[in-house]
CHARMM internal coordinates of N, CA and C (Angstrom, degrees):
IC EDIT
DIST 1 N 1 CA 1.4063
DIST 1 CA 1 C 1.4988
ANGL 1 N 1 CA 1 C 113.34
DIST 1 C 2 N 1.3020
ANGL 1 CA 1 C 2 N 118.45
DIHE 1 N 1 CA 1 C 2 N -52.46
DIST 2 N 2 CA 1.5332
ANGL 1 C 2 N 2 CA 123.59
DIHE 1 CA 1 C 2 N 2 CA -179.69
DIST 2 CA 2 C 1.3921
ANGL 2 N 2 CA 2 C 109.48
DIHE 1 C 2 N 2 CA 2 C -98.15
DIST 2 C 3 N 1.3362
ANGL 2 CA 2 C 3 N 120.68
DIHE 2 N 2 CA 2 C 3 N 139.16
DIST 3 N 3 CA 1.4370
ANGL 2 C 3 N 3 CA 122.44
DIHE 2 CA 2 C 3 N 3 CA 179.45
DIST 3 CA 3 C 1.5089
ANGL 3 N 3 CA 3 C 118.41
DIHE 2 C 3 N 3 CA 3 C -82.50
DIST 3 C 4 N 1.3559
ANGL 3 CA 3 C 4 N 112.20
DIHE 3 N 3 CA 3 C 4 N 60.42
DIST 4 N 4 CA 1.5805
ANGL 3 C 4 N 4 CA 116.54
DIHE 3 CA 3 C 4 N 4 CA -177.52
DIST 4 CA 4 C 1.4648
ANGL 4 N 4 CA 4 C 112.98
DIHE 3 C 4 N 4 CA 4 C -58.33
DIST 4 C 5 N 1.3061
ANGL 4 CA 4 C 5 N 119.18
DIHE 4 N 4 CA 4 C 5 N -36.63
DIST 5 N 5 CA 1.4570
ANGL 4 C 5 N 5 CA 118.06
DIHE 4 CA 4 C 5 N 5 CA 178.43
DIST 5 CA 5 C 1.5036
ANGL 5 N 5 CA 5 C 112.63
DIHE 4 C 5 N 5 CA 5 C -61.22
DIST 5 C 6 N 1.2712
ANGL 5 CA 5 C 6 N 113.99
DIHE 5 N 5 CA 5 C 6 N -42.17
DIST 6 N 6 CA 1.5365
ANGL 5 C 6 N 6 CA 115.52
DIHE 5 CA 5 C 6 N 6 CA 173.41
DIST 6 CA 6 C 1.5596
ANGL 6 N 6 CA 6 C 113.82
DIHE 5 C 6 N 6 CA 6 C -62.14
DIST 6 C 7 N 1.2962
ANGL 6 CA 6 C 7 N 116.47
DIHE 6 N 6 CA 6 C 7 N -43.08
DIST 7 N 7 CA 1.5201
ANGL 6 C 7 N 7 CA 118.56
DIHE 6 CA 6 C 7 N 7 CA 172.37
DIST 7 CA 7 C 1.4035
ANGL 7 N 7 CA 7 C 112.69
DIHE 6 C 7 N 7 CA 7 C -56.34
DIST 7 C 8 N 1.3070
ANGL 7 CA 7 C 8 N 116.95
DIHE 7 N 7 CA 7 C 8 N -42.89
DIST 8 N 8 CA 1.5332
ANGL 7 C 8 N 8 CA 116.73
DIHE 7 CA 7 C 8 N 8 CA 177.97
DIST 8 CA 8 C 1.4098
ANGL 8 N 8 CA 8 C 117.46
DIHE 7 C 8 N 8 CA 8 C -66.88
DIST 8 C 9 N 1.3320
ANGL 8 CA 8 C 9 N 114.85
DIHE 8 N 8 CA 8 C 9 N -29.78
DIST 9 N 9 CA 1.4967
ANGL 8 C 9 N 9 CA 117.72
DIHE 8 CA 8 C 9 N 9 CA 174.52
DIST 9 CA 9 C 1.4768
ANGL 9 N 9 CA 9 C 111.54
DIHE 8 C 9 N 9 CA 9 C -69.58
DIST 9 C 10 N 1.2961
ANGL 9 CA 9 C 10 N 119.25
DIHE 9 N 9 CA 9 C 10 N -36.87
DIST 10 N 10 CA 1.4337
ANGL 9 C 10 N 10 CA 125.10
DIHE 9 CA 9 C 10 N 10 CA 176.78
DIST 10 CA 10 C 1.5118
ANGL 10 N 10 CA 10 C 109.78
DIHE 9 C 10 N 10 CA 10 C -67.34
DIST 10 C 11 N 1.3144
ANGL 10 CA 10 C 11 N 114.67
DIHE 10 N 10 CA 10 C 11 N -45.65
DIST 11 N 11 CA 1.4624
ANGL 10 C 11 N 11 CA 115.12
DIHE 10 CA 10 C 11 N 11 CA -178.39
DIST 11 CA 11 C 1.6925
ANGL 11 N 11 CA 11 C 109.49
DIHE 10 C 11 N 11 CA 11 C -64.61
DIST 11 C 12 N 1.2634
ANGL 11 CA 11 C 12 N 113.23
DIHE 11 N 11 CA 11 C 12 N -36.61
DIST 12 N 12 CA 1.4618
ANGL 11 C 12 N 12 CA 116.25
DIHE 11 CA 11 C 12 N 12 CA 177.26
DIST 12 CA 12 C 1.5537
ANGL 12 N 12 CA 12 C 113.77
DIHE 11 C 12 N 12 CA 12 C -64.24
DIST 12 C 13 N 1.4017
ANGL 12 CA 12 C 13 N 114.54
DIHE 12 N 12 CA 12 C 13 N -38.99
DIST 13 N 13 CA 1.4848
ANGL 12 C 13 N 13 CA 117.92
DIHE 12 CA 12 C 13 N 13 CA 175.29
DIST 13 CA 13 C 1.4765
ANGL 13 N 13 CA 13 C 110.69
DIHE 12 C 13 N 13 CA 13 C -62.71
DIST 13 C 14 N 1.3918
ANGL 13 CA 13 C 14 N 118.64
DIHE 13 N 13 CA 13 C 14 N -39.46
DIST 14 N 14 CA 1.4068
ANGL 13 C 14 N 14 CA 117.85
DIHE 13 CA 13 C 14 N 14 CA -175.23
DIST 14 CA 14 C 1.5498
ANGL 14 N 14 CA 14 C 112.93
DIHE 13 C 14 N 14 CA 14 C -79.86
DIST 14 C 15 N 1.3229
ANGL 14 CA 14 C 15 N 116.70
DIHE 14 N 14 CA 14 C 15 N -42.65
DIST 15 N 15 CA 1.4712
ANGL 14 C 15 N 15 CA 115.18
DIHE 14 CA 14 C 15 N 15 CA -179.26
DIST 15 CA 15 C 1.4633
ANGL 15 N 15 CA 15 C 116.49
DIHE 14 C 15 N 15 CA 15 C -77.53
DIST 15 C 16 N 1.3284
ANGL 15 CA 15 C 16 N 121.50
DIHE 15 N 15 CA 15 C 16 N -20.64
DIST 16 N 16 CA 1.4464
ANGL 15 C 16 N 16 CA 125.93
DIHE 15 CA 15 C 16 N 16 CA 177.77
DIST 16 CA 16 C 1.5798
ANGL 16 N 16 CA 16 C 111.12
DIHE 15 C 16 N 16 CA 16 C -77.98
DIST 16 C 17 N 1.3795
ANGL 16 CA 16 C 17 N 114.41
DIHE 16 N 16 CA 16 C 17 N -21.52
DIST 17 N 17 CA 1.4753
ANGL 16 C 17 N 17 CA 116.53
DIHE 16 CA 16 C 17 N 17 CA -178.44
DIST 17 CA 17 C 1.4545
ANGL 17 N 17 CA 17 C 110.38
DIHE 16 C 17 N 17 CA 17 C 91.40
DIST 17 C 18 N 1.3709
ANGL 17 CA 17 C 18 N 121.43
DIHE 17 N 17 CA 17 C 18 N 2.38
DIST 18 N 18 CA 1.4170
ANGL 17 C 18 N 18 CA 122.02
DIHE 17 CA 17 C 18 N 18 CA -178.96
DIST 18 CA 18 C 1.5231
ANGL 18 N 18 CA 18 C 112.64
DIHE 17 C 18 N 18 CA 18 C -67.72
DIST 18 C 19 N 1.3859
ANGL 18 CA 18 C 19 N 115.24
DIHE 18 N 18 CA 18 C 19 N -34.30
DIST 19 N 19 CA 1.5393
ANGL 18 C 19 N 19 CA 115.57
DIHE 18 CA 18 C 19 N 19 CA -179.10
DIST 19 CA 19 C 1.5131
ANGL 19 N 19 CA 19 C 107.97
DIHE 18 C 19 N 19 CA 19 C -69.37
DIST 19 C 20 N 1.2793
ANGL 19 CA 19 C 20 N 117.18
DIHE 19 N 19 CA 19 C 20 N -35.10
DIST 20 N 20 CA 1.5695
ANGL 19 C 20 N 20 CA 119.16
DIHE 19 CA 19 C 20 N 20 CA -179.12
DIST 20 CA 20 C 1.4340
ANGL 20 N 20 CA 20 C 107.87
DIHE 19 C 20 N 20 CA 20 C -69.71
DIST 20 C 21 N 1.4694
ANGL 20 CA 20 C 21 N 118.06
DIHE 20 N 20 CA 20 C 21 N -38.51
DIST 21 N 21 CA 1.4223
ANGL 20 C 21 N 21 CA 117.13
DIHE 20 CA 20 C 21 N 21 CA 179.01
DIST 21 CA 21 C 1.5846
ANGL 21 N 21 CA 21 C 112.76
DIHE 20 C 21 N 21 CA 21 C -66.55
DIST 21 C 22 N 1.3034
ANGL 21 CA 21 C 22 N 113.55
DIHE 21 N 21 CA 21 C 22 N -37.62
DIST 22 N 22 CA 1.4640
ANGL 21 C 22 N 22 CA 120.07
DIHE 21 CA 21 C 22 N 22 CA 179.79
DIST 22 CA 22 C 1.5512
ANGL 22 N 22 CA 22 C 109.84
DIHE 21 C 22 N 22 CA 22 C -61.11
DIST 22 C 23 N 1.3637
ANGL 22 CA 22 C 23 N 110.57
DIHE 22 N 22 CA 22 C 23 N -43.51
DIST 23 N 23 CA 1.4864
ANGL 22 C 23 N 23 CA 117.37
DIHE 22 CA 22 C 23 N 23 CA 172.11
DIST 23 CA 23 C 1.5229
ANGL 23 N 23 CA 23 C 116.83
DIHE 22 C 23 N 23 CA 23 C -55.32
DIST 23 C 24 N 1.2866
ANGL 23 CA 23 C 24 N 111.90
DIHE 23 N 23 CA 23 C 24 N -46.17
DIST 24 N 24 CA 1.4931
ANGL 23 C 24 N 24 CA 116.92
DIHE 23 CA 23 C 24 N 24 CA -178.92
DIST 24 CA 24 C 1.4867
ANGL 24 N 24 CA 24 C 112.64
DIHE 23 C 24 N 24 CA 24 C -68.54
DIST 24 C 25 N 1.3433
ANGL 24 CA 24 C 25 N 114.78
DIHE 24 N 24 CA 24 C 25 N -35.36
DIST 25 N 25 CA 1.4773
ANGL 24 C 25 N 25 CA 119.78
DIHE 24 CA 24 C 25 N 25 CA -175.94
DIST 25 CA 25 C 1.5056
ANGL 25 N 25 CA 25 C 113.27
DIHE 24 C 25 N 25 CA 25 C -90.63
DIST 25 C 26 N 1.2512
ANGL 25 CA 25 C 26 N 117.02
DIHE 25 N 25 CA 25 C 26 N -8.06
DIST 26 N 26 CA 1.5490
ANGL 25 C 26 N 26 CA 122.23
DIHE 25 CA 25 C 26 N 26 CA -176.57
DIST 26 CA 26 C 1.4226
ANGL 26 N 26 CA 26 C 115.81
DIHE 25 C 26 N 26 CA 26 C -82.85
DIST 26 C 27 N 1.2775
ANGL 26 CA 26 C 27 N 114.28
DIHE 26 N 26 CA 26 C 27 N 159.79
DIST 27 N 27 CA 1.4447
ANGL 26 C 27 N 27 CA 124.51
DIHE 26 CA 26 C 27 N 27 CA 173.95
DIST 27 CA 27 C 1.4971
ANGL 27 N 27 CA 27 C 109.70
DIHE 26 C 27 N 27 CA 27 C -71.91
DIST 27 C 28 N 1.2998
ANGL 27 CA 27 C 28 N 119.82
DIHE 27 N 27 CA 27 C 28 N 178.52
DIST 28 N 28 CA 1.4118
ANGL 27 C 28 N 28 CA 123.44
DIHE 27 CA 27 C 28 N 28 CA -179.95
DIST 28 CA 28 C 1.4625
ANGL 28 N 28 CA 28 C 114.65
DIHE 27 C 28 N 28 CA 28 C -63.06
DIST 28 C 29 N 1.3611
ANGL 28 CA 28 C 29 N 111.74
DIHE 28 N 28 CA 28 C 29 N -40.16
DIST 29 N 29 CA 1.5635
ANGL 28 C 29 N 29 CA 117.39
DIHE 28 CA 28 C 29 N 29 CA 176.66
DIST 29 CA 29 C 1.4994
ANGL 29 N 29 CA 29 C 110.34
DIHE 28 C 29 N 29 CA 29 C -66.35
DIST 29 C 30 N 1.2865
ANGL 29 CA 29 C 30 N 120.86
DIHE 29 N 29 CA 29 C 30 N -40.23
DIST 30 N 30 CA 1.4524
ANGL 29 C 30 N 30 CA 122.98
DIHE 29 CA 29 C 30 N 30 CA 178.68
DIST 30 CA 30 C 1.4457
ANGL 30 N 30 CA 30 C 113.27
DIHE 29 C 30 N 30 CA 30 C -59.79
DIST 30 C 31 N 1.3695
ANGL 30 CA 30 C 31 N 115.31
DIHE 30 N 30 CA 30 C 31 N -41.83
DIST 31 N 31 CA 1.4770
ANGL 30 C 31 N 31 CA 125.61
DIHE 30 CA 30 C 31 N 31 CA -178.85
DIST 31 CA 31 C 1.5236
ANGL 31 N 31 CA 31 C 107.14
DIHE 30 C 31 N 31 CA 31 C -63.53
DIST 31 C 32 N 1.2795
ANGL 31 CA 31 C 32 N 121.98
DIHE 31 N 31 CA 31 C 32 N -45.52
DIST 32 N 32 CA 1.4248
ANGL 31 C 32 N 32 CA 124.38
DIHE 31 CA 31 C 32 N 32 CA 178.92
DIST 32 CA 32 C 1.5137
ANGL 32 N 32 CA 32 C 109.99
DIHE 31 C 32 N 32 CA 32 C -60.74
DIST 32 C 33 N 1.3659
ANGL 32 CA 32 C 33 N 118.07
DIHE 32 N 32 CA 32 C 33 N -41.11
DIST 33 N 33 CA 1.4862
ANGL 32 C 33 N 33 CA 122.20
DIHE 32 CA 32 C 33 N 33 CA -179.50
DIST 33 CA 33 C 1.4960
ANGL 33 N 33 CA 33 C 105.68
DIHE 32 C 33 N 33 CA 33 C -60.95
DIST 33 C 34 N 1.2789
ANGL 33 CA 33 C 34 N 114.26
DIHE 33 N 33 CA 33 C 34 N -52.28
DIST 34 N 34 CA 1.5308
ANGL 33 C 34 N 34 CA 119.06
DIHE 33 CA 33 C 34 N 34 CA -176.84
DIST 34 CA 34 C 1.5400
ANGL 34 N 34 CA 34 C 110.55
DIHE 33 C 34 N 34 CA 34 C -60.03
DIST 34 C 35 N 1.1662
ANGL 34 CA 34 C 35 N 119.64
DIHE 34 N 34 CA 34 C 35 N -44.85
DIST 35 N 35 CA 1.5806
ANGL 34 C 35 N 35 CA 125.01
DIHE 34 CA 34 C 35 N 35 CA 174.78
DIST 35 CA 35 C 1.5364
ANGL 35 N 35 CA 35 C 108.85
DIHE 34 C 35 N 35 CA 35 C -56.54
DIST 35 C 36 N 1.2988
ANGL 35 CA 35 C 36 N 115.34
DIHE 35 N 35 CA 35 C 36 N -50.35
DIST 36 N 36 CA 1.5525
ANGL 35 C 36 N 36 CA 119.63
DIHE 35 CA 35 C 36 N 36 CA 177.91
DIST 36 CA 36 C 1.5233
ANGL 36 N 36 CA 36 C 109.88
DIHE 35 C 36 N 36 CA 36 C -58.98
DIST 36 C 37 N 1.3592
ANGL 36 CA 36 C 37 N 118.48
DIHE 36 N 36 CA 36 C 37 N -43.41
DIST 37 N 37 CA 1.4164
ANGL 36 C 37 N 37 CA 122.88
DIHE 36 CA 36 C 37 N 37 CA 177.36
DIST 37 CA 37 C 1.5418
ANGL 37 N 37 CA 37 C 112.36
DIHE 36 C 37 N 37 CA 37 C -55.90
DIST 37 C 38 N 1.3905
ANGL 37 CA 37 C 38 N 113.05
DIHE 37 N 37 CA 37 C 38 N -48.19
DIST 38 N 38 CA 1.4128
ANGL 37 C 38 N 38 CA 119.11
DIHE 37 CA 37 C 38 N 38 CA -175.14
DIST 38 CA 38 C 1.5748
ANGL 38 N 38 CA 38 C 110.62
DIHE 37 C 38 N 38 CA 38 C -71.00
DIST 38 C 39 N 1.1970
ANGL 38 CA 38 C 39 N 116.93
DIHE 38 N 38 CA 38 C 39 N -31.29
DIST 39 N 39 CA 1.4593
ANGL 38 C 39 N 39 CA 121.66
DIHE 38 CA 38 C 39 N 39 CA 178.27
DIST 39 CA 39 C 1.5484
ANGL 39 N 39 CA 39 C 111.28
DIHE 38 C 39 N 39 CA 39 C -69.12
DIST 39 C 40 N 1.2778
ANGL 39 CA 39 C 40 N 113.73
DIHE 39 N 39 CA 39 C 40 N -41.76
DIST 40 N 40 CA 1.4584
ANGL 39 C 40 N 40 CA 120.78
DIHE 39 CA 39 C 40 N 40 CA 177.68
DIST 40 CA 40 C 1.5908
ANGL 40 N 40 CA 40 C 108.80
DIHE 39 C 40 N 40 CA 40 C -69.41
DIST 40 C 41 N 1.2362
ANGL 40 CA 40 C 41 N 116.48
DIHE 40 N 40 CA 40 C 41 N -36.81
DIST 41 N 41 CA 1.5271
ANGL 40 C 41 N 41 CA 123.19
DIHE 40 CA 40 C 41 N 41 CA 176.28
DIST 41 CA 41 C 1.5140
ANGL 41 N 41 CA 41 C 109.02
DIHE 40 C 41 N 41 CA 41 C -60.52
DIST 41 C 42 N 1.3490
ANGL 41 CA 41 C 42 N 115.64
DIHE 41 N 41 CA 41 C 42 N -47.80
DIST 42 N 42 CA 1.5393
ANGL 41 C 42 N 42 CA 119.22
DIHE 41 CA 41 C 42 N 42 CA 176.75
DIST 42 CA 42 C 1.4512
ANGL 42 N 42 CA 42 C 112.25
DIHE 41 C 42 N 42 CA 42 C -63.82
DIST 42 C 43 N 1.3974
ANGL 42 CA 42 C 43 N 121.07
DIHE 42 N 42 CA 42 C 43 N -38.85
DIST 43 N 43 CA 1.4445
ANGL 42 C 43 N 43 CA 119.72
DIHE 42 CA 42 C 43 N 43 CA 174.21
DIST 43 CA 43 C 1.3969
ANGL 43 N 43 CA 43 C 114.71
DIHE 42 C 43 N 43 CA 43 C -64.39
DIST 43 C 44 N 1.2964
ANGL 43 CA 43 C 44 N 119.50
DIHE 43 N 43 CA 43 C 44 N -37.68
DIST 44 N 44 CA 1.4500
ANGL 43 C 44 N 44 CA 125.22
DIHE 43 CA 43 C 44 N 44 CA 176.95
DIST 44 CA 44 C 1.5815
ANGL 44 N 44 CA 44 C 110.53
DIHE 43 C 44 N 44 CA 44 C -65.61
DIST 44 C 45 N 1.3196
ANGL 44 CA 44 C 45 N 115.29
DIHE 44 N 44 CA 44 C 45 N -37.12
DIST 45 N 45 CA 1.4289
ANGL 44 C 45 N 45 CA 120.58
DIHE 44 CA 44 C 45 N 45 CA 173.97
DIST 45 CA 45 C 1.5224
ANGL 45 N 45 CA 45 C 115.55
DIHE 44 C 45 N 45 CA 45 C -58.75
DIST 45 C 46 N 1.3799
ANGL 45 CA 45 C 46 N 111.64
DIHE 45 N 45 CA 45 C 46 N -43.37
DIST 46 N 46 CA 1.5212
ANGL 45 C 46 N 46 CA 118.36
DIHE 45 CA 45 C 46 N 46 CA 177.78
DIST 46 CA 46 C 1.5097
ANGL 46 N 46 CA 46 C 110.31
DIHE 45 C 46 N 46 CA 46 C -67.52
DIST 46 C 47 N 1.4070
ANGL 46 CA 46 C 47 N 116.94
DIHE 46 N 46 CA 46 C 47 N -36.59
DIST 47 N 47 CA 1.4601
ANGL 46 C 47 N 47 CA 119.94
DIHE 46 CA 46 C 47 N 47 CA -176.93
DIST 47 CA 47 C 1.6141
ANGL 47 N 47 CA 47 C 102.83
DIHE 46 C 47 N 47 CA 47 C -72.03
DIST 47 C 48 N 1.2668
ANGL 47 CA 47 C 48 N 122.57
DIHE 47 N 47 CA 47 C 48 N -41.64
DIST 48 N 48 CA 1.4279
ANGL 47 C 48 N 48 CA 122.06
DIHE 47 CA 47 C 48 N 48 CA 179.13
DIST 48 CA 48 C 1.5005
ANGL 48 N 48 CA 48 C 113.26
DIHE 47 C 48 N 48 CA 48 C -66.05
DIST 48 C 49 N 1.2959
ANGL 48 CA 48 C 49 N 120.67
DIHE 48 N 48 CA 48 C 49 N -31.59
DIST 49 N 49 CA 1.4894
ANGL 48 C 49 N 49 CA 122.52
DIHE 48 CA 48 C 49 N 49 CA 177.74
DIST 49 CA 49 C 1.5704
ANGL 49 N 49 CA 49 C 105.14
DIHE 48 C 49 N 49 CA 49 C -70.61
DIST 49 C 50 N 1.2877
ANGL 49 CA 49 C 50 N 120.06
DIHE 49 N 49 CA 49 C 50 N -44.66
DIST 50 N 50 CA 1.4589
ANGL 49 C 50 N 50 CA 123.81
DIHE 49 CA 49 C 50 N 50 CA -177.72
DIST 50 CA 50 C 1.5046
ANGL 50 N 50 CA 50 C 104.74
DIHE 49 C 50 N 50 CA 50 C -60.89
DIST 50 C 51 N 1.3544
ANGL 50 CA 50 C 51 N 122.92
DIHE 50 N 50 CA 50 C 51 N -52.11
DIST 51 N 51 CA 1.4813
ANGL 50 C 51 N 51 CA 126.99
DIHE 50 CA 50 C 51 N 51 CA -174.07
DIST 51 CA 51 C 1.4880
ANGL 51 N 51 CA 51 C 107.99
DIHE 50 C 51 N 51 CA 51 C -60.08
DIST 51 C 52 N 1.3605
ANGL 51 CA 51 C 52 N 117.97
DIHE 51 N 51 CA 51 C 52 N -46.38
DIST 52 N 52 CA 1.3874
ANGL 51 C 52 N 52 CA 120.33
DIHE 51 CA 51 C 52 N 52 CA 179.77
DIST 52 CA 52 C 1.5079
ANGL 52 N 52 CA 52 C 114.86
DIHE 51 C 52 N 52 CA 52 C -62.09
DIST 52 C 53 N 1.2716
ANGL 52 CA 52 C 53 N 112.22
DIHE 52 N 52 CA 52 C 53 N -39.85
DIST 53 N 53 CA 1.5422
ANGL 52 C 53 N 53 CA 112.98
DIHE 52 CA 52 C 53 N 53 CA 175.04
DIST 53 CA 53 C 1.4471
ANGL 53 N 53 CA 53 C 114.25
DIHE 52 C 53 N 53 CA 53 C -64.99
DIST 53 C 54 N 1.4542
ANGL 53 CA 53 C 54 N 116.88
DIHE 53 N 53 CA 53 C 54 N -38.63
DIST 54 N 54 CA 1.4782
ANGL 53 C 54 N 54 CA 120.10
DIHE 53 CA 53 C 54 N 54 CA 177.66
DIST 54 CA 54 C 1.5992
ANGL 54 N 54 CA 54 C 108.51
DIHE 53 C 54 N 54 CA 54 C -63.22
DIST 54 C 55 N 1.3412
ANGL 54 CA 54 C 55 N 117.14
DIHE 54 N 54 CA 54 C 55 N -46.79
DIST 55 N 55 CA 1.3704
ANGL 54 C 55 N 55 CA 120.27
DIHE 54 CA 54 C 55 N 55 CA -175.58
DIST 55 CA 55 C 1.5609
ANGL 55 N 55 CA 55 C 113.71
DIHE 54 C 55 N 55 CA 55 C -60.78
DIST 55 C 56 N 1.3507
ANGL 55 CA 55 C 56 N 111.31
DIHE 55 N 55 CA 55 C 56 N -46.57
DIST 56 N 56 CA 1.4543
ANGL 55 C 56 N 56 CA 121.25
DIHE 55 CA 55 C 56 N 56 CA -177.58
DIST 56 CA 56 C 1.4800
ANGL 56 N 56 CA 56 C 112.74
DIHE 55 C 56 N 56 CA 56 C -63.91
DIST 56 C 57 N 1.2907
ANGL 56 CA 56 C 57 N 115.15
DIHE 56 N 56 CA 56 C 57 N -42.21
DIST 57 N 57 CA 1.5449
ANGL 56 C 57 N 57 CA 119.41
DIHE 56 CA 56 C 57 N 57 CA -171.11
DIST 57 CA 57 C 1.4559
ANGL 57 N 57 CA 57 C 110.79
DIHE 56 C 57 N 57 CA 57 C -107.51
DIST 57 C 58 N 1.3028
ANGL 57 CA 57 C 58 N 125.32
DIHE 57 N 57 CA 57 C 58 N 5.17
DIST 58 N 58 CA 1.4316
ANGL 57 C 58 N 58 CA 126.55
DIHE 57 CA 57 C 58 N 58 CA 175.01
DIST 58 CA 58 C 1.5800
ANGL 58 N 58 CA 58 C 109.49
DIHE 57 C 58 N 58 CA 58 C -57.76
DIST 58 C 59 N 1.3077
ANGL 58 CA 58 C 59 N 112.87
DIHE 58 N 58 CA 58 C 59 N 124.62
DIST 59 N 59 CA 1.4790
ANGL 58 C 59 N 59 CA 116.75
DIHE 58 CA 58 C 59 N 59 CA 177.45
DIST 59 CA 59 C 1.5299
ANGL 59 N 59 CA 59 C 114.84
DIHE 58 C 59 N 59 CA 59 C 71.62
DIST 59 C 60 N 1.2671
ANGL 59 CA 59 C 60 N 110.22
DIHE 59 N 59 CA 59 C 60 N 11.20
DIST 60 N 60 CA 1.5725
ANGL 59 C 60 N 60 CA 113.44
DIHE 59 CA 59 C 60 N 60 CA -177.11
DIST 60 CA 60 C 1.5086
ANGL 60 N 60 CA 60 C 111.40
DIHE 59 C 60 N 60 CA 60 C -89.93
DIST 60 C 61 N 1.2176
ANGL 60 CA 60 C 61 N 118.32
DIHE 60 N 60 CA 60 C 61 N 167.30
DIST 61 N 61 CA 1.4278
ANGL 60 C 61 N 61 CA 126.59
DIHE 60 CA 60 C 61 N 61 CA 176.83
DIST 61 CA 61 C 1.5193
ANGL 61 N 61 CA 61 C 112.29
DIHE 60 C 61 N 61 CA 61 C -55.13
DIST 61 C 62 N 1.3196
ANGL 61 CA 61 C 62 N 114.49
DIHE 61 N 61 CA 61 C 62 N -42.80
DIST 62 N 62 CA 1.5157
ANGL 61 C 62 N 62 CA 118.76
DIHE 61 CA 61 C 62 N 62 CA 176.77
DIST 62 CA 62 C 1.5348
ANGL 62 N 62 CA 62 C 114.78
DIHE 61 C 62 N 62 CA 62 C -60.74
DIST 62 C 63 N 1.3757
ANGL 62 CA 62 C 63 N 113.27
DIHE 62 N 62 CA 62 C 63 N -36.66
DIST 63 N 63 CA 1.5028
ANGL 62 C 63 N 63 CA 120.12
DIHE 62 CA 62 C 63 N 63 CA 177.63
DIST 63 CA 63 C 1.5791
ANGL 63 N 63 CA 63 C 105.55
DIHE 62 C 63 N 63 CA 63 C -64.72
DIST 63 C 64 N 1.2593
ANGL 63 CA 63 C 64 N 119.42
DIHE 63 N 63 CA 63 C 64 N -45.64
DIST 64 N 64 CA 1.4908
ANGL 63 C 64 N 64 CA 125.56
DIHE 63 CA 63 C 64 N 64 CA 178.65
DIST 64 CA 64 C 1.5723
ANGL 64 N 64 CA 64 C 111.55
DIHE 63 C 64 N 64 CA 64 C -59.43
DIST 64 C 65 N 1.2726
ANGL 64 CA 64 C 65 N 114.50
DIHE 64 N 64 CA 64 C 65 N -43.01
DIST 65 N 65 CA 1.4270
ANGL 64 C 65 N 65 CA 118.49
DIHE 64 CA 64 C 65 N 65 CA 178.79
DIST 65 CA 65 C 1.5420
ANGL 65 N 65 CA 65 C 113.40
DIHE 64 C 65 N 65 CA 65 C -66.06
DIST 65 C 66 N 1.3746
ANGL 65 CA 65 C 66 N 113.31
DIHE 65 N 65 CA 65 C 66 N -37.68
DIST 66 N 66 CA 1.4668
ANGL 65 C 66 N 66 CA 119.98
DIHE 65 CA 65 C 66 N 66 CA -178.26
DIST 66 CA 66 C 1.4559
ANGL 66 N 66 CA 66 C 110.75
DIHE 65 C 66 N 66 CA 66 C -75.83
DIST 66 C 67 N 1.3513
ANGL 66 CA 66 C 67 N 120.33
DIHE 66 N 66 CA 66 C 67 N -15.84
DIST 67 N 67 CA 1.4803
ANGL 66 C 67 N 67 CA 123.85
DIHE 66 CA 66 C 67 N 67 CA 178.98
DIST 67 CA 67 C 1.5454
ANGL 67 N 67 CA 67 C 108.25
DIHE 66 C 67 N 67 CA 67 C 80.03
DIST 67 C 68 N 1.1598
ANGL 67 CA 67 C 68 N 125.65
DIHE 67 N 67 CA 67 C 68 N 11.43
DIST 68 N 68 CA 1.5275
ANGL 67 C 68 N 68 CA 127.89
DIHE 67 CA 67 C 68 N 68 CA -178.83
DIST 68 CA 68 C 1.5454
ANGL 68 N 68 CA 68 C 111.17
DIHE 67 C 68 N 68 CA 68 C -71.35
DIST 68 C 69 N 1.3367
ANGL 68 CA 68 C 69 N 113.88
DIHE 68 N 68 CA 68 C 69 N -31.20
DIST 69 N 69 CA 1.4787
ANGL 68 C 69 N 69 CA 117.77
DIHE 68 CA 68 C 69 N 69 CA -173.47
DIST 69 CA 69 C 1.4493
ANGL 69 N 69 CA 69 C 110.63
DIHE 68 C 69 N 69 CA 69 C -64.99
DIST 69 C 70 N 1.3108
ANGL 69 CA 69 C 70 N 117.69
DIHE 69 N 69 CA 69 C 70 N -43.27
DIST 70 N 70 CA 1.5213
ANGL 69 C 70 N 70 CA 120.91
DIHE 69 CA 69 C 70 N 70 CA -175.98
DIST 70 CA 70 C 1.5269
ANGL 70 N 70 CA 70 C 110.02
DIHE 69 C 70 N 70 CA 70 C -74.11
DIST 70 C 71 N 1.3124
ANGL 70 CA 70 C 71 N 119.38
DIHE 70 N 70 CA 70 C 71 N -17.57
DIST 71 N 71 CA 1.4396
ANGL 70 C 71 N 71 CA 120.65
DIHE 70 CA 70 C 71 N 71 CA -176.79
DIST 71 CA 71 C 1.5309
ANGL 71 N 71 CA 71 C 115.86
DIHE 70 C 71 N 71 CA 71 C -84.62
DIST 71 C 72 N 1.4033
ANGL 71 CA 71 C 72 N 116.40
DIHE 71 N 71 CA 71 C 72 N -12.26
DIST 72 N 72 CA 1.4861
ANGL 71 C 72 N 72 CA 119.71
DIHE 71 CA 71 C 72 N 72 CA -177.85
DIST 72 CA 72 C 1.4508
ANGL 72 N 72 CA 72 C 112.60
DIHE 71 C 72 N 72 CA 72 C -85.64
END
COOR INIT
IC SEED 1 N 1 CA 1 C
IC BUILD
């Protein structure tokens, strides 16, 4: 269901320095593609954080205290 293999490949590209090397060695077009990829990845990270927070705290005491439960 979840594309963990894909996420592991992305993690490897980032942690190994390969993506940074590809950026340094790339032409202008390749650099734009890499920057677009990183921007999208950061947006997905923010969406994942929001979703995780909602899933973890949905119906919880913290949600009740924050008053968000009644607003939905």
